[in-house]
C-alpha positions as CSV (number, residue, x, y, z in Angstrom):
1,M,178.6,48.7,66.5
2,R,179.2,47.7,63.0
3,L,175.9,45.7,62.9
4,L,174.1,48.8,64.1
5,R,175.6,50.9,61.4
6,V,174.6,48.4,58.7
7,H,171.1,48.2,60.0
8,A,170.7,52.0,59.9
9,L,172.1,52.0,56.4
10,L,169.5,49.5,55.3
11,I,166.6,51.5,56.8
12,M,167.9,54.8,55.4
13,N,168.3,53.3,52.0
14,H,164.8,51.8,52.0
15,D,163.1,55.2,51.6
16,Q,165.5,56.2,48.9
17,I,165.1,53.0,46.9
18,V,161.3,53.1,46.7
19,E,161.5,56.6,45.2
20,I,163.1,55.2,42.0
21,S,161.9,52.7,39.5
22,P,162.9,49.0,39.8
23,Q,164.5,49.2,36.4
24,V,166.7,52.2,37.4
25,F,167.6,50.4,40.6
26,K,168.6,47.2,38.8
27,Q,170.7,49.0,36.1
28,D,172.1,51.9,38.1
29,Y,172.2,51.5,41.8
30,R,173.2,47.9,42.0
31,Q,175.9,48.3,39.4
32,K,177.4,51.3,41.2
33,H,177.2,49.6,44.6
34,P,178.0,45.9,44.2
35,E,179.1,45.8,47.9
36,V,175.6,46.5,49.1
37,T,173.5,43.4,50.0
38,V,170.0,43.8,48.6
39,L,167.5,42.1,50.9
40,D,164.5,42.2,48.6
41,P,164.3,43.7,45.1
42,P,162.0,46.7,44.6
43,D,160.1,45.0,41.7
44,A,159.2,42.1,43.9
45,I,158.1,44.4,46.7
46,Q,155.8,46.3,44.3
47,H,153.9,43.1,43.7
48,L,152.5,43.4,47.2
49,H,151.5,47.0,46.8
50,N,148.4,46.0,44.8
51,R,145.8,43.9,46.4
52,Q,144.7,42.4,43.1
53,S,148.1,40.8,42.5
54,M,149.0,40.3,46.2
55,L,147.1,37.1,46.6
56,Q,147.5,35.6,43.2
57,D,150.4,33.4,44.3
58,V,148.1,31.7,46.9
59,V,145.3,30.8,44.5
60,D,146.8,27.6,43.0
61,L,148.7,26.4,46.0
62,N,147.9,22.8,46.9
63,L,148.8,22.1,50.5
64,S,146.4,19.2,51.1
65,D,149.3,17.0,52.1
66,C,150.3,19.4,54.9
67,H,147.3,18.8,57.2
68,G,145.2,21.7,55.9
69,K,143.8,23.7,53.0
70,V,144.7,27.3,52.2
71,A,142.7,29.5,49.9
72,I,141.8,33.2,49.6
73,P,138.3,34.7,50.0
74,R,136.3,35.4,46.9
75,Q,137.1,38.9,45.8
76,L,136.1,41.5,43.2
77,V,138.3,44.4,42.0
78,F,137.0,47.8,41.0
79,T,139.5,50.2,39.4
80,K,139.3,54.0,39.8
81,E,137.5,54.3,36.4
82,K,134.5,52.3,37.8
83,D,131.4,54.3,38.6
84,P,130.5,53.6,42.3
85,S,126.8,53.3,41.4
86,S,127.6,50.2,39.4
87,I,129.2,48.3,42.3
88,P,125.9,46.8,43.7
89,Y,125.0,45.4,40.2
90,E,128.5,44.0,39.7
91,V,128.5,42.3,43.1
92,T,125.1,40.7,42.5
93,K,126.1,39.6,39.0
94,A,129.2,37.9,40.4
95,G,127.2,36.1,43.1
96,M,129.2,37.6,46.0
97,K,127.8,36.7,49.4
98,L,127.3,39.4,52.1
99,P,128.8,40.8,54.2
100,L,131.7,42.1,52.2
101,V,135.0,43.6,53.4
102,A,136.1,46.6,51.3
103,K,139.8,47.5,51.1
104,P,141.8,50.1,49.1
105,L,143.3,48.5,45.9
106,V,146.7,50.1,46.4
107,V,148.8,49.5,49.5
108,D,151.3,52.4,49.8
109,G,152.0,52.6,53.5
110,T,149.6,55.5,54.2
111,A,146.9,55.2,56.8
112,K,144.3,55.5,54.1
113,S,145.6,52.4,52.3
114,H,144.8,50.4,55.4
115,E,141.2,51.7,55.9
116,L,138.8,48.8,56.0
117,F,135.0,48.8,55.6
118,L,132.3,46.2,56.2
119,A,129.3,46.3,53.9
120,Y,126.1,44.6,55.1
121,D,123.9,45.2,52.0
122,E,124.5,45.6,48.3
123,F,122.9,49.1,47.9
124,S,125.2,50.7,50.4
125,L,128.2,49.6,48.3
126,S,127.7,52.6,46.1
127,E,128.9,54.8,49.0
128,L,132.4,53.3,48.5
129,E,135.1,55.0,46.4
130,P,137.1,53.0,43.9
131,P,139.8,51.8,43.4
132,L,139.0,49.0,45.9
133,V,138.8,45.3,46.5
134,L,135.7,43.6,47.9
135,Q,136.3,40.3,49.7
136,E,133.7,38.0,51.1
137,F,133.8,38.0,54.9
138,V,134.6,34.6,56.4
139,N,133.5,33.9,59.9
140,H,136.7,33.0,61.9
141,G,135.9,33.2,65.5
142,G,137.3,36.7,66.0
143,V,141.0,35.5,65.8
144,L,143.6,36.3,63.2
145,F,147.0,34.7,62.8
146,K,149.8,37.0,61.8
147,I,152.6,34.8,60.3
148,Y,155.9,36.7,60.3
149,I,158.5,35.5,57.8
150,V,162.2,36.5,58.2
151,G,164.2,34.4,55.8
152,E,163.5,30.9,56.8
153,T,162.3,31.8,60.2
154,I,158.5,31.6,60.9
155,K,156.8,33.2,63.9
156,V,153.1,33.2,64.6
157,V,151.1,35.7,66.7
158,R,147.4,35.6,67.4
159,R,145.4,38.8,67.2
160,F,141.8,39.6,68.0
161,S,139.8,40.3,64.9
162,L,136.2,40.9,63.9
163,P,133.6,38.6,65.6
164,N,131.4,36.2,63.7
165,I,128.4,37.7,61.9
166,S,125.2,35.6,62.1
167,K,122.5,35.4,59.5
168,R,120.2,37.1,62.1
169,E,122.5,40.1,62.4
170,L,123.0,40.3,58.7
171,S,119.2,40.5,58.2
172,K,118.9,43.3,60.7
173,V,121.8,45.5,59.8
174,A,122.3,47.7,56.7
175,G,125.0,50.1,55.6
176,V,128.7,50.3,55.3
177,F,130.8,50.7,58.5
178,R,134.4,51.6,58.8
179,F,136.5,49.5,61.3
180,P,140.0,49.8,62.5
181,R,142.9,47.8,61.1
182,V,142.3,44.8,63.4
183,S,145.6,43.0,62.6
184,C,147.4,46.0,64.2
185,A,145.4,45.9,67.4
186,A,147.5,46.4,70.4
187,A,145.8,43.6,72.4
188,S,147.3,40.2,71.6
189,A,145.1,37.1,71.7
190,D,148.1,34.8,72.7
191,D,147.3,34.9,76.4
192,A,143.5,35.0,76.1
193,D,141.3,32.1,77.3
194,L,139.9,31.1,74.0
195,D,138.1,28.0,72.6
196,P,141.0,25.7,71.6
197,N,139.3,25.0,68.3
198,I,139.6,28.7,67.5
199,A,143.0,29.5,69.2
200,E,145.0,26.5,67.9
201,H,147.8,27.6,65.6
202,P,147.8,26.4,62.0
203,P,149.7,23.1,61.6
204,R,153.5,23.7,61.5
205,P,154.0,21.6,58.3
206,L,151.4,23.8,56.6
207,L,153.1,27.0,57.7
208,E,156.5,25.8,56.6
209,R,155.3,24.8,53.2
210,L,153.3,27.9,52.7
211,A,156.2,30.2,53.7
212,R,158.6,28.3,51.5
213,E,156.3,28.5,48.5
214,L,155.6,32.2,48.9
215,R,159.2,33.0,49.5
216,H,160.0,31.4,46.2
217,R,157.0,32.8,44.3
218,L,157.3,36.3,45.6
219,G,161.1,36.5,45.6
220,L,161.0,38.1,49.1
221,H,162.6,37.4,52.5
222,L,160.7,39.9,54.7
223,F,156.9,39.8,54.8
224,N,154.0,38.6,56.9
225,I,150.8,36.7,56.1
226,D,147.4,37.5,57.6
227,M,145.6,34.2,57.9
228,I,142.2,33.1,59.4
229,R,140.7,29.7,60.1
230,E,137.1,29.3,58.8
231,Y,134.9,29.0,61.9
232,G,133.6,25.5,62.5
233,T,136.5,23.9,60.7
234,K,139.9,22.6,61.9
235,D,141.9,22.8,58.7
236,V,140.4,25.3,56.3
237,F,142.4,28.6,56.2
238,Y,142.2,31.8,54.2
239,V,145.0,34.2,53.5
240,I,143.4,37.7,53.5
241,D,146.5,39.9,53.2
242,I,150.3,39.8,52.6
243,N,152.3,42.7,53.8
244,Y,155.9,43.6,53.1
245,F,158.2,44.5,56.0
246,P,155.5,44.6,58.6
247,G,155.8,45.9,62.2
248,Y,158.3,43.3,63.4
249,G,158.5,44.9,66.8
250,K,155.4,42.8,67.7
251,M,157.1,39.6,66.7
252,P,158.6,37.5,69.5
253,D,162.4,37.6,69.7
254,Y,162.6,39.9,66.8
255,E,166.0,41.2,67.8
256,H,167.7,37.8,67.7
257,V,165.8,36.7,64.6
258,F,166.9,39.8,62.6
259,T,170.5,39.5,63.9
260,D,170.7,35.9,62.8
261,F,169.1,36.7,59.5
262,L,171.5,39.5,58.6
263,L,174.5,37.5,59.7
264,S,173.5,34.6,57.6
265,L,173.1,36.8,54.6
266,M,176.6,38.3,55.1
267,Q,178.2,35.0,55.7
268,S,176.6,33.6,52.5
269,K,177.9,36.6,50.5
270,Y,181.3,36.2,52.0
271,K,181.5,32.5,51.1
272,K,180.4,33.3,47.5
273,K,183.1,35.9,47.2
274,L,185.8,33.4,48.3
275,T,184.7,30.9,45.6
276,T,184.8,33.4,42.8
C-alpha cells in the first residue's frame, strides 16, 4: 500500500512540476521538500521537448566497438519565423534526399506534436507549417525498435513501421501525406513472421553502451529510444526519436521493472542518509 501511495504521488506531482520553471523547481521545491526523491530533473526533461536538441547527444557517439554503428538521419530545422515557401529551396540547397519525414519541432505531449508527414517532392514542402524538423527517410524494412530505459534496465519491443519506399514509387508519387504515429501502433511485430535480417534485435552490447551513454549525457532515468536498422545492412542503425516517460504499459514486465527501479532508488537514498 505504501508503494502505491508513493507511485500516485509521483504521477500527481509530475503535472505540477512541468508547470513551473526548472530554476524555480531547483531553488524552491527541492529546498522545501528534501524528503522527495526526484527521478529526473525538469531541465533535463526539457531537453527532449525540442527535436533539434533531442538527438544532439547521439551525433558524436562512437559505438563501433559494440558490433554496430549508430547515427541519426540527416535533418533540417525550420523555426516558426521561416516562410514556408522557402522550404523547398532550403532543402535543395542542403542536398537533402527525398522522401522526407516532417515532424513538429516541439514535443509537448499533445497529439499535434506527434503528427508526422511524408513528403515525396520538394515543391509540396511549402504546404508544411513551421516550426518543424525534416528528416531524410531511411528504408528500414517496415520495422522499428522501441528501446525502453528504466534506470539500468533495457527492454526492446519491435513495432511495425512504414514500408520501404522504392525509387520507382518515389518517381510516381508527389505530395505530402500525413501518417499515424507508427511507433504507437497497437500491433506488435514481436510475434510476426519476419525476415530474420529485418527482425533481429540490435546487438545487446550496442544497446547497453547506447543506453549508458545517453543516461549520462541526458541526465535521465526514464526514456525510450526509437531506432531503426538501415535496410540491407546488419549493423547500421539510426535513432529517429527519444521520448521522455513513454507509454511503459507496452513494455514487457513493466510492473516488476518499475517496482525494482523505485525500490533501488529508495534503498540508495536510505544508505546515503545513514552515512551522512
